[in-house]
C-alpha positions in Angstrom: 0.0 0.0 0.0 2.8 2.4 1.0 4.8 1.4 -2.1 1.9 2.3 -4.4 1.6 5.7 -2.9 5.3 6.3 -3.1 5.3 5.2 -6.7 2.4 7.6 -7.5 4.1 10.4 -5.8 7.3 9.9 -7.7 5.3 9.8 -10.9 3.8 13.1 -10.1 7.1 14.6 -9.3 8.5 13.4 -12.6 5.6 14.9 -14.5 6.0 18.2 -12.7 9.7 18.2 -13.5 8.9 17.6 -17.2 6.3 20.3 -17.4 7.6 22.9 -15.0 10.2 25.6 -15.7 13.7 24.7 -14.3 13.6 27.8 -12.1 10.6 26.3 -10.2 11.8 22.7 -9.6 13.7 23.5 -6.5 10.8 22.9 -4.1 9.8 19.8 -6.0 13.3 18.2 -5.6 13.4 19.3 -2.0 10.4 17.1 -1.3 12.3 14.1 -2.8 15.3 14.6 -0.7 13.2 15.2 2.4 11.6 11.7 2.0 13.0 8.1 2.7 12.8 6.9 -0.9 15.5 8.8 -2.4 17.1 5.8 -4.1 13.9 4.6 -5.4 13.3 8.0 -7.0 16.7 8.0 -8.5 16.0 4.7 -10.1 12.7 5.9 -11.5 14.5 9.0 -12.8 17.1 6.9 -14.5 14.4 4.8 -16.1 12.6 7.9 -17.3 15.8 9.4 -18.8 16.5 6.2 -20.7 13.0 6.3 -22.1 13.4 9.9 -23.3 16.8 9.1 -24.8 15.2 6.2 -26.8 12.6 8.6 -28.0 15.1 11.2 -29.0 17.2 8.6 -30.8 14.1 7.5 -32.7 13.3 11.1 -33.7 16.8 11.8 -34.8 16.9 8.8 -36.9 13.7 9.8 -38.5 14.8 13.5 -39.2 18.6 12.9 -39.9 18.3 13.3 -43.7 16.4 16.6 -43.4 19.1 17.8 -40.9 21.8 17.0 -43.4 20.0 18.9 -46.1 19.5 21.9 -43.9 23.2 22.0 -43.0 24.1 21.8 -46.7 21.7 24.6 -47.5 23.1 26.7 -44.6 26.6 26.3 -46.0 25.4 27.7 -49.3 23.6 30.7 -47.6 26.9 31.5 -45.8 28.6 32.3 -49.1 25.7 34.5 -50.3 25.7 36.4 -47.0 29.3 37.1 -47.5 28.5 38.6 -50.9 25.7 40.7 -49.5 28.0 42.1 -46.9 30.4 43.3 -49.6 27.5 44.8 -51.5 26.2 46.5 -48.4 29.5 48.2 -47.8 29.5 49.4 -51.4 26.0 50.8 -51.0 27.0 52.5 -47.8 29.9 54.2 -49.6 27.6 55.3 -52.5 25.0 56.7 -50.1 27.7 58.6 -48.3 29.0 60.1 -51.6 25.4 61.0 -52.5 24.9 62.7 -49.2 28.1 64.6 -49.6 27.2 65.7 -53.1 23.7 66.9 -52.0 25.3 68.8 -49.2 27.8 70.4 -51.6 25.0 71.3 -54.1 23.0 72.8 -51.3 26.0 74.9 -50.1 26.7 75.9 -53.7 23.1 76.9 -54.2 23.2 79.2 -51.3 26.4 80.7 -52.7 25.1 81.2 -56.3 23.6 84.7 -55.8 26.8 86.0 -54.4 28.7 84.2 -57.2 26.5 85.8 -59.8 27.0 89.3 -58.3 30.8 88.8 -58.3 30.9 87.4 -61.8 28.2 89.6 -63.4 26.8 92.6 -61.5 30.0 93.8 -60.1 32.2 93.1 -63.0 34.7 96.0 -63.2 34.1 96.5 -66.9 30.3 96.8 -66.3 30.7 99.1 -63.4 32.7 101.5 -65.6 29.8 101.5 -68.1 26.7 102.3 -66.1 24.8 103.8 -69.0 24.6 100.3 -70.6 24.4 98.0 -67.6 22.8 100.3 -65.1 19.4 98.4 -65.1 21.1 95.7 -63.0 21.9 98.0 -60.1 18.5 97.8 -58.6 18.4 94.0 -58.7 21.9 94.0 -57.4 20.9 95.9 -54.3 18.1 93.4 -53.8 20.5 90.6 -54.2 22.9 92.2 -51.8 20.2 92.3 -49.2 19.4 88.7 -49.8 23.0 87.7 -49.8 23.8 89.5 -46.6 20.6 88.4 -44.8 20.2 84.8 -45.8 22.6 83.4 -48.4 25.9 84.0 -46.7 24.9 82.8 -43.3 23.5 79.6 -44.9 26.6 79.1 -47.1 28.9 78.7 -44.1 32.3 80.1 -43.3 34.0 79.8 -46.7 36.7 82.1 -47.7 34.8 83.5 -50.7 31.9 84.2 -48.4 34.1 86.3 -46.1 35.5 88.1 -49.2 31.9 88.8 -50.4 30.9 90.0 -46.9 33.8 92.4 -46.9 33.0 93.7 -50.3 29.2 94.3 -49.7 29.6 97.7 -48.0 32.0 98.9 -50.8 29.7 97.7 -53.5 26.7 99.3 -51.9 28.6 102.6 -51.5 29.6 102.4 -55.2 26.0 101.8 -56.3 24.8 104.7 -54.2 27.4 107.0 -55.6 26.7 106.0 -59.2 22.9 106.3 -58.5 23.4 109.7 -57.0 25.4 110.8 -60.1 22.6 109.5 -62.4 20.0 111.1 -60.2 21.8 114.4 -60.7 22.0 113.8 -64.4 18.3 113.0 -64.5 17.4 116.1 -62.6 19.4 118.2 -65.0 17.8 116.4 -68.0 14.2 116.9 -66.9 14.9 120.5 -66.1 16.0 120.9 -69.7 13.2 118.8 -71.2 10.3 120.2 -69.0 9.4 122.8 -71.6 9.2 120.2 -74.4 7.3 117.7 -72.2 4.7 120.3 -71.2 4.3 121.6 -74.7 3.7 118.0 -76.0 1.3 117.2 -73.2 -0.8 120.3 -73.8 -0.8 119.8 -77.5 -1.9 116.2 -77.2 -4.7 117.2 -74.8 -5.9 119.9 -77.2 -5.8 117.5 -80.2 -7.5 114.7 -78.4 -10.2 117.1 -77.1 -10.9 118.3 -80.6 -11.2 114.7 -81.8 -13.6 113.9 -79.0 -15.7 117.0 -79.8 -15.9 116.2 -83.5 -16.7 112.6 -82.6 -19.6 113.6 -80.4 -20.9 116.0 -83.0 -20.8 113.3 -85.7 -22.7 111.0 -83.4 -25.4 113.7 -83.0 -25.6 114.2 -86.8 -25.8 110.4 -87.4 -28.6 110.2 -84.8 -30.6 112.9 -86.5 -30.0 111.2 -89.8 -31.3 107.9 -88.5 -34.4 109.7 -87.3 -34.8 111.2 -90.8 -34.5 114.8 -89.4 -33.4 117.4 -91.9 -32.1 119.7 -89.1 -28.4 119.4 -88.5 -27.6 120.2 -84.8 -25.3 123.1 -84.2 -21.8 122.4 -83.0 -22.5 122.8 -79.4 -19.5 122.6 -77.2 -19.9 119.7 -74.8 -18.9 119.8 -71.1 -15.1 120.1 -71.4 -14.5 118.7 -67.9 -16.3 115.5 -68.9 -14.2 115.3 -72.1 -10.9 115.7 -70.1 -12.0 112.9 -67.7 -12.9 110.6 -70.6 -9.6 111.4 -72.4 -7.4 110.6 -69.4 -9.5 107.5 -68.5 -8.3 106.1 -71.8 -4.7 106.7 -70.6 -3.6 107.8 -74.1 -2.2 111.1 -73.2 -0.2 109.7 -70.3 1.4 107.0 -72.5 2.3 109.5 -75.2 3.9 112.0 -72.9 5.7 109.4 -70.8 7.8 108.4 -73.8 9.3 111.9 -73.7 10.5 111.6 -70.2 14.3 110.8 -70.0 14.9 107.1 -69.6 17.0 107.7 -66.5 13.8 107.6 -64.5 13.6 103.9 -65.1 17.3 103.4 -64.3 17.4 105.4 -61.0 18.5 103.2 -58.2 17.1 103.9 -54.7 19.2 102.6 -51.9 17.0 101.1 -49.3 19.6 100.2 -46.8 21.7 102.0 -44.2 19.5 105.2 -44.4 20.4 105.9 -48.1 16.7 106.1 -49.0 16.3 109.2 -46.9 19.3 110.7 -48.6 18.0 110.2 -52.1 14.5 111.4 -51.1 15.8 114.5 -49.4 18.2 115.4 -52.2 15.6 114.8 -54.9 12.9 116.8 -53.2 15.3 119.6 -52.3 16.5 119.9 -55.9 13.0 119.7 -57.3 11.8 122.5 -55.0 14.6 124.7 -56.3 13.6 123.8 -59.9 10.0 124.6 -59.0 10.9 128.1 -57.8 12.8 128.7 -61.0 9.9 127.4 -63.1 7.3 129.4 -61.2 9.2 132.7 -61.6 7.8 134.3 -64.7 9.8 136.6 -67.0 9.3 140.3 -66.5 7.9 140.8 -70.0 5.7 137.7 -70.0 2.6 139.8 -70.4 3.7 141.3 -73.7 3.1 138.2 -75.9 1.2 135.0 -75.8 4.3 133.0 -76.3 5.6 134.3 -73.0 2.6 132.8 -71.2 2.8 129.6 -73.3 6.5 129.0 -72.3 5.6 129.6 -68.7 2.7 127.1 -68.8 4.8 124.5 -70.7 7.4 124.5 -68.0 4.9 124.1 -65.2 3.0 121.3 -67.0 6.3 119.5 -67.8 7.4 119.8 -64.2 4.3 118.2 -62.8 3.9 115.6 -65.6 7.4 114.4 -64.5 6.3 114.4 -60.9 3.2 112.4 -61.7 5.2 109.9 -63.8 7.7 109.4 -61.0 4.9 109.0 -58.5 3.3 106.2 -60.5 6.5 104.4 -61.7 8.8 104.5 -58.6 8.4 103.8 -54.9 9.6 106.0 -52.1 11.1 108.8 -54.1 8.0 110.9 -53.9 4.5 110.4 -52.5 1.1 111.9 -53.0 1.3 114.2 -50.0 4.6 115.7 -51.3 3.2 116.2 -54.9 0.0 117.8 -53.5 2.0 120.2 -51.3 4.2 121.1 -54.3 1.1 121.7 -56.4 -0.5 123.9 -53.8 2.6 126.1 -53.7 2.8 126.2 -57.5 -0.9 126.9 -57.9 -0.8 129.9 -55.5 2.3 131.4 -57.2 0.9 130.8 -60.7 -2.4 132.5 -59.9 -0.5 135.4 -58.3 1.7 135.8 -61.4 -1.2 135.6 -63.8 -3.1 138.2 -61.9 -0.1 140.5 -61.9 0.8 140.1 -65.5 -2.7 139.9 -67.0 -3.5 143.3 -65.3 -1.0 144.9 -67.7 -2.8 143.6 -70.8 -5.0 146.0 -72.7 -5.6 143.8 -75.8 -8.8 141.8 -75.6 -7.6 139.4 -78.2 -4.5 138.6 -76.1 -6.7 138.2 -73.0 -9.0 135.8 -74.9 -6.0 133.8 -76.1 -4.6 133.8 -72.6 -7.9 132.5 -71.3 -7.9 129.6 -73.8 -4.3 128.8 -72.9 -5.2 128.8 -69.2 -8.1 126.5 -69.8 -5.9 124.1 -71.7 -3.3 124.4 -69.0 -5.9 123.6 -66.3 -7.4 120.7 -68.3 -4.0 119.1 -68.9 -3.2 119.2 -65.2 -6.7 118.2 -64.2 -6.2 115.1 -66.3 -3.2 114.2 -64.3 -5.2 114.5 -61.0 -4.3 118.0 -59.9 -7.1 120.2 -58.6 -7.6 123.3 -60.7 -10.8 124.9 -59.4 -8.8 128.0 -58.3 -7.7 128.5 -61.9 -11.2 128.6 -63.1 -12.1 131.0 -60.2 -9.3 133.3 -61.4 -10.6 133.1 -64.9 -14.0 134.3 -63.6 -12.1 137.2 -62.0 -10.3 137.9 -65.3 -13.7 138.0 -67.0 -14.4 141.4 -65.4 -11.0 142.7 -66.6 -11.7 141.3 -70.0 -15.1 143.1 -70.0 -13.5 146.4 -69.1 -11.0 146.0 -71.9 -13.8 145.2 -74.3 -15.7 148.3 -73.2 -12.7 150.5 -73.9 -12.2 148.9 -77.3 -15.8 149.3 -78.2 -15.8 152.8 -76.9 -13.2 153.7 -79.5 -15.2 151.8 -82.2 -18.4 153.7 -81.3 -16.7 157.0 -81.3 -15.1 156.3 -84.6 -18.5 155.3 -86.1 -20.1 158.5 -84.7 -17.2 160.7 -85.9 -17.3 159.2 -89.4 -21.0 159.1 -89.8 -22.5 161.7 -92.2 -25.8 161.9 -90.3 -27.8 161.5 -93.5 -30.3 158.9 -94.6 -28.8 155.9 -96.4 -29.4 156.0 -100.1 -30.3 152.5 -101.5 -30.0 152.0 -105.3 -30.7 148.3 -105.6 -32.5 145.4 -103.8 -29.1 143.7 -103.2 -27.9 146.8 -101.3 -31.1 147.0 -99.4 -30.8 143.3 -98.4 -27.2 143.8 -97.3 -28.2 146.7 -95.0 -31.2 144.8 -93.7 -28.9 141.8 -93.0 -26.7 144.0 -90.8 -29.6 145.5 -88.9 -33.2 144.3 -88.5 -35.4 146.8 -90.2 -39.0 146.5 -91.3 -41.0 149.3 -93.0 -43.8 148.1 -95.3 -44.3 151.5 -96.8 -40.7 151.9 -97.6 -40.6 148.4 -99.2 -43.3 149.5 -101.6 -41.3 152.5 -102.8 -39.3 152.0 -106.0 -35.5 152.1 -106.1 -33.6 154.3 -105.6 -34.8 155.2 -102.2 -33.5 156.3 -98.8 -33.6 154.5 -95.5 -34.6 156.9 -92.7 -31.5 156.2 -90.6 -27.8 156.8 -91.3 -24.9 154.4 -91.5 -24.6 154.7 -87.8 -27.5 152.3 -87.1 -26.3 149.2 -88.9 -22.7 149.7 -87.8 -23.6 150.1 -84.2 -25.9 147.1 -84.3 -23.2 145.0 -85.9 -20.8 146.1 -83.2 -23.3 145.1 -80.5 -23.4 141.6 -82.0 -19.6 141.5 -82.2 -19.4 142.4 -78.6 -21.8 139.7 -77.6 -19.8 137.2 -79.6 -16.6 138.4 -77.9 -18.3 137.8 -74.5 -19.5 134.4 -75.5 -16.0 133.4 -76.6 -14.6 134.1 -73.2 -17.4 132.2 -71.4 -16.8 129.0 -73.3 -15.0 126.1 -71.6 -15.3 127.7 -68.1 -17.5 124.9 -66.8 -20.5 127.3 -66.7 -24.1 126.4 -67.3 -26.0 127.9 -70.2 -28.0 130.1 -67.8 -24.8 131.4 -66.2 -23.3 132.2 -69.7 -26.5 133.9 -70.7 -26.6 136.0 -67.5 -22.9 137.0 -68.0 -23.5 138.1 -71.6 -26.6 140.1 -70.7 -24.9 141.9 -67.9 -21.8 142.7 -70.0 -24.1 143.9 -72.8 -26.0 146.1 -70.4 -22.7 147.6 -69.3 -21.9 148.3 -73.0 -25.3 149.9 -73.5 -25.6 151.9 -70.3 -22.0 153.0 -70.0 -20.1 152.9 -73.2 -22.7 153.4 -75.9 -24.7 155.9 -73.8 -21.5 157.9 -73.1 -20.6 157.9 -76.8 -24.0 159.0 -77.8 -24.0 161.8 -75.2 -20.5 162.7 -76.4 -21.8 163.0 -80.0 -24.8 165.0 -78.8 -22.8 167.4 -76.7 -20.0 167.8 -79.2 -19.2 171.3 -80.3 -20.5 172.4 -83.7 -23.1 169.7 -83.8 -25.9 171.0 -86.0 -29.6 170.6 -85.6 -29.7 168.3 -88.6 -27.3 166.0 -87.0 -29.3 166.0 -83.8 -32.4 165.2 -85.7 -30.7 162.3 -87.4 -29.4 161.1 -84.0 -33.0 161.0 -82.7 -34.1 159.0 -85.7 -31.1 156.6 -85.3 -31.7 156.0 -81.6 -35.4 155.4 -82.4 -34.5 152.6 -84.8 -31.9 151.2 -82.4 -34.5 151.1 -79.7 -36.9 149.2 -81.9 -34.1 146.6 -82.6 -33.5 145.8 -78.9 -35.8 142.8 -78.9 -33.8 141.4 -81.8 -30.7 141.6 -79.6 -32.6 139.7 -76.9 -33.5 136.9 -79.4 -29.9 136.9 -80.7 -28.5 136.3 -77.2 -31.1 133.6 -76.5 -30.2 131.8 -79.8 -26.5 131.6 -79.1 -26.9 130.6 -75.4 -29.9 128.3 -75.9 -31.7 130.0 -73.0 -35.3 131.2 -73.6 -35.7 134.9 -73.1 -38.7 134.3 -70.8 -36.6 132.3 -68.3 -37.3 133.2 -64.7 -34.8 135.7 -63.2 -33.3 136.2 -66.7 -31.5 139.6 -66.9 -33.2 142.0 -69.3 -31.3 144.3 -71.7 -31.4 148.0 -70.9 -31.1 149.0 -74.5 -34.6 150.6 -74.6 -33.8 152.9 -71.7 -30.4 153.7 -73.1 -31.6 154.8 -76.4 -34.5 156.6 -74.9 -32.2 158.6 -72.6 -30.0 159.4 -75.6 -33.0 160.5 -77.6 -34.2 162.7 -74.8 -30.7 164.2 -74.5 -30.7 164.9 -78.2 -34.1 166.5 -77.9 -32.9 168.6 -75.0 -29.9 169.5 -77.1 -32.1 170.5 -80.0 -34.1 172.7 -77.7 -30.9 174.2 -76.2 -29.4 174.8 -79.7 -32.5 176.4 -80.9 -32.5 178.7 -78.0 -28.8 179.5 -78.5 -29.6 180.4 -82.2 -32.4 182.6 -81.1 -30.1 184.3 -78.6 -27.6 184.9 -81.4 -30.2 186.5 -83.5 -31.4 188.6 -80.6 -27.9 189.8 -80.0 -28.3 191.5 -83.5 -31.3 193.5 -82.3 -30.6 197.2 -82.4 -33.7 199.1 -81.1 -33.9 202.8 -80.9 -35.5 203.0 -77.5 -35.9 206.8 -77.8 -37.6 206.7 -81.2 -40.5 209.1 -81.4 -42.4 206.9 -83.8 -42.3 203.2 -84.7 -41.8 201.7 -88.1 -44.3 199.8 -90.2 -42.1 196.7 -90.8 -40.6 194.1 -88.6 -36.9 194.5 -87.6 -34.3 192.9 -89.9 -32.9 190.6 -87.2 -36.4 189.3 -86.4 -37.2 188.6 -90.1 -34.0 186.6 -90.4 -34.8 184.8 -87.2 -38.3 183.8 -88.5 -36.8 182.6 -91.7 -34.2 180.5 -89.8 -37.0 178.9 -87.7 -39.1 178.1 -90.7 -36.2 176.3 -92.4 -35.2 174.5 -89.3 -38.7 173.2 -88.5 -39.0 172.0 -92.1 -36.1 169.6 -91.3 -38.2 168.2 -88.4 -40.6 166.3 -90.7 -38.9 162.9 -89.9 -39.0 163.5 -86.2 -41.8 162.1 -84.0 -44.7 164.7 -83.9 -44.3 165.4 -80.2 -40.6 166.1 -80.5 -41.2 168.7 -83.3 -44.1 170.3 -81.5 -42.1 170.5 -78.3 -39.2 172.0 -80.1 -41.4 174.6 -81.8 -43.2 175.5 -78.6 -39.9 175.7 -76.7 -38.4 178.0 -79.3 -41.5 180.3 -79.3 -41.5 180.4 -75.5 -37.8 181.2 -75.4 -38.2 183.9 -78.1 -41.1 185.5 -76.1 -39.2 185.4 -72.8 -36.1 186.7 -74.5 -38.0 189.6 -76.1 -39.5 190.5 -72.7 -36.1 190.4 -71.1 -34.7 192.5 -73.9 -37.4 195.1 -73.1 -36.8 195.0 -69.4 -33.0 194.9 -69.5 -31.3 197.1 -66.9 -29.2 198.7 -69.6 -32.4 200.0 -71.3 -33.1 202.8 -68.9 -35.7 204.6 -71.0 -38.3 203.4 -73.5 -40.4 205.7 -75.7 -43.8 205.0 -77.0 -42.4 204.9 -80.5 -39.9 202.2 -79.6 -42.7 200.3 -77.9 -44.7 200.5 -81.1 -41.8 199.1 -83.1 -41.4 196.4 -80.6 -45.1 195.6 -81.0 -44.6 195.2 -84.7 -41.9 192.7 -84.1 -44.1 190.7 -81.7 -46.9 190.7 -84.3 -44.4 189.2 -86.8 -43.7 186.5 -84.2 -47.4 185.9 -83.8 -47.9 185.6 -87.5 -45.2 183.0 -87.6 -46.9 181.1 -84.8 -50.3 181.4 -86.4 -48.9 180.0 -89.7 -48.2 176.6 -88.0 -44.5 175.9 -88.8 -45.0 172.4 -87.3 -48.2 170.5 -87.9 -50.1 169.0 -85.0 -51.0 172.1 -82.9 -54.7 172.6 -82.2 -56.0 176.0 -83.0 -53.9 178.9 -81.8 -52.0 176.8 -79.2 -48.7 178.1 -80.4 -49.8 181.7 -79.9 -50.0 181.1 -76.2 -46.2 181.3 -76.1 -46.5 185.0 -76.8 -49.6 185.7 -74.7 -47.7 187.3 -71.8 -45.9 189.7 -74.2 -49.0 190.4 -76.2 -51.1 191.4 -73.1 -48.3 193.6 -71.8 -47.9 195.5 -75.1 -51.7 195.8 -75.5 -51.8 197.3 -72.0 -49.3 200.0 -72.9 -50.2 200.7 -76.5 -53.9 201.0 -75.6 -53.2 202.6 -72.2 -56.0 200.6 -70.6 -54.8 201.0 -67.1 -58.3 201.5 -65.6 -59.4 198.1 -66.9 -56.2 196.4 -65.7 -56.4 198.0 -62.2 -60.1 197.3 -61.9 -60.0 193.7 -63.0 -56.7 192.6 -61.6 -56.9 189.2 -59.9 -60.2 188.2 -61.6 -60.2 185.1 -63.8 -61.9 187.1 -66.6 -59.3 189.9 -66.5 -58.3 191.0 -70.0 -54.7 191.4 -68.9 -54.5 188.3 -66.7 -50.9 187.4 -67.8 -49.5 190.9 -67.0 -47.4 190.9 -63.9 -47.7 194.2 -61.9 -43.9 194.2 -61.3 -43.3 193.9 -65.0 -45.8 196.7 -65.8 -44.3 198.9 -63.1 -40.7 198.4 -64.4 -41.7 199.3 -68.0 -43.8 202.2 -66.8 -40.8 203.6 -64.8 -38.7 203.5 -68.1 -41.5 205.4 -69.9 -41.8 207.9 -67.0 -38.1 208.8 -67.1 -38.4 209.3 -70.8 -41.2 211.8 -70.4 -39.4 213.7 -67.8 -36.1 213.9 -69.8 -37.5 214.7 -73.2 -40.2 217.1 -72.1 -38.4 219.4 -69.8 -40.4 222.3 -71.3 -43.5 220.4 -72.0 -44.5 220.8 -68.4 -45.7 224.3 -69.4 -48.2 222.6 -71.7 -51.4 221.4 -70.2 -51.6 218.1 -72.1 -48.2 217.0 -71.1 -48.7 218.0 -67.6 -51.9 215.8 -67.5 -50.1 212.9 -69.1 -47.3 213.1 -66.5 -49.8 213.3 -63.7 -51.6 210.2 -65.2 -48.3 208.3 -65.3 -47.5 209.2 -61.7 -51.0 208.2 -60.7 -50.7 204.8 -62.4 -47.3 204.2 -60.9 -48.7 205.0 -57.5 -51.6 202.7 -58.0 -49.3 199.9 -59.3 -47.1 200.2 -56.2 -50.1 200.0 -54.0 -51.3 196.9 -55.9 -47.9 195.3 -55.5 -47.9 196.0 -51.8 -51.4 194.6 -51.5 -50.4 191.5 -53.5 -47.2 191.0 -51.5 -49.2 191.1 -48.3 
């Protein structure tokens, strides 16, 4: 029983030894050695080992041939492995070479920019010929920056890298010096070429604007043709500012002018390192400011010719075209703020110079040409982006000066016309001549049209010439107003105001000058009245003429009206007054020939010679008044008769005439009757009844009072409306009576012994006393 258990235990231990890791059999073996059957276990262990050996032997016998084959194969693999080892070493060597080559290529690649600069950009031959190879300086500077900043540090510490690093400052200094030299040459070149550049720029803008204007006009014509309209539109000038914008939007003018700028501007090198950029900028801007001051300084005689102004504008335009080109083609040399500051300075100096020099100009044609040149100057610079509103404001200021110069010129024209006019109706011998005059001045007279040729127009050459001059003045004003960016209403208002100045100041002054001129005759004054009447009637044609050329209806709200009607009315009234004055002067001249014998005992039966001549003169003069308006002729006749009546009365009451006899008074009465006969004959038609006789009513009643010696009636009825001698002033009657009283006393010293003479003297004294009482009563 105990043997079976021992055997089973030994079997378990053996299986555990076979299946357990050798590191864990210690406790198992300890249990064997701790027991009593150690020898028995060893026997069993020996038996088990023999069994395993037999099994191994059997297995080895079974797999021996495969083992031999494996050994044989392994021997073969050994040789191949040796070959692979050799090949591996070769591959390692190749890869090492490849890595070295790649490293070399990478190092050389980082050194290539510097090598190129050394071999190409900084070749001594090329450095000596900057005019040919200068375009590489700017890339060279960029390469130097790249070389210094990244290439050389990456290339490593090679000897040529150290040499290049040492040469970089020298090369950069050399480039800066050559660039500065070329910059100076460029500044000098553009200073010389500015005039040509500006001239070309302005000419191209003018040509392109004309092409655009013609193109737009052709489009309008084609549009009307497509609409089957027979009316060809007038060549209206489109908005010039819009045309300039369109022109420079196409960039044609910039491209054409840029080709004239010296090519150095493309070759200028701006050093961007070590503060050289500021040096270039400061030097360039300083020199350009000096050039600007020279350009903006006009010649002292610039105002004498248009070419002086043109040269001045060409230089300014050329200067700023170059600045604009540099602004758009380079970086850093100039900026927009600098150019705008320079333009503001130039604009203020240009306007000041133009104001000063244009003030010396007295030729309207030169002012007009200057205005067109300033507009072209402004349009050119506006196309390059410079603000030019102040230039157009200055042109509006110059418009007043231009108007004043025009007024002076037209003043001379009007005076020349007035001086050369013959003041006679225009004879017309043929319909062609009639149409020619009618074309110069609007004239309509159906009755005159029916008359056969030859015939006479009522006005003189003065009328068509003055009307033509008025139209020429309007055209001159229109020419100045064009292209000033003004609306049609503003142009119309400007022309009307200028025309009003011409009418109210210049023409009115010339007419008054002609009227007041010495030795002007009554016939000339009559013709002036006729002329001004026709010019007054043509004023509405001037209104229509202005409306047609400005395309502004005459009935527009707030439209300025022409003062032509009032101007010609005033001139006509002045001529009428001058006629009245001249008539009175002629009458006074005749009255100066009067030679009365104030002490005559008896009057003659005929009128005095001077008065007969005076009446004949008045008759011939009033015969010339047939073409005058009826009221003018009537007023002149009435004025002459009143003046004659007043002058005769003053002649009678002169202080120098101390005594008047009854005989002299009778002669005087005969002369007054002759005047009344003239008035009664109606020298001028249109008076009703004996209206003209009223001019002599004061003188007639005074003479009747003395010749009829009707003092009782006068004294009794004085102050009553029905008084026979209502127009006799008691002061006048007293003065004349005093002259007759002195005559009676002086010539009749011995007549006082005769009763009749004494009664007459007493009667005179009584009348004188009563008149004085009457005068005192009236005065109170």
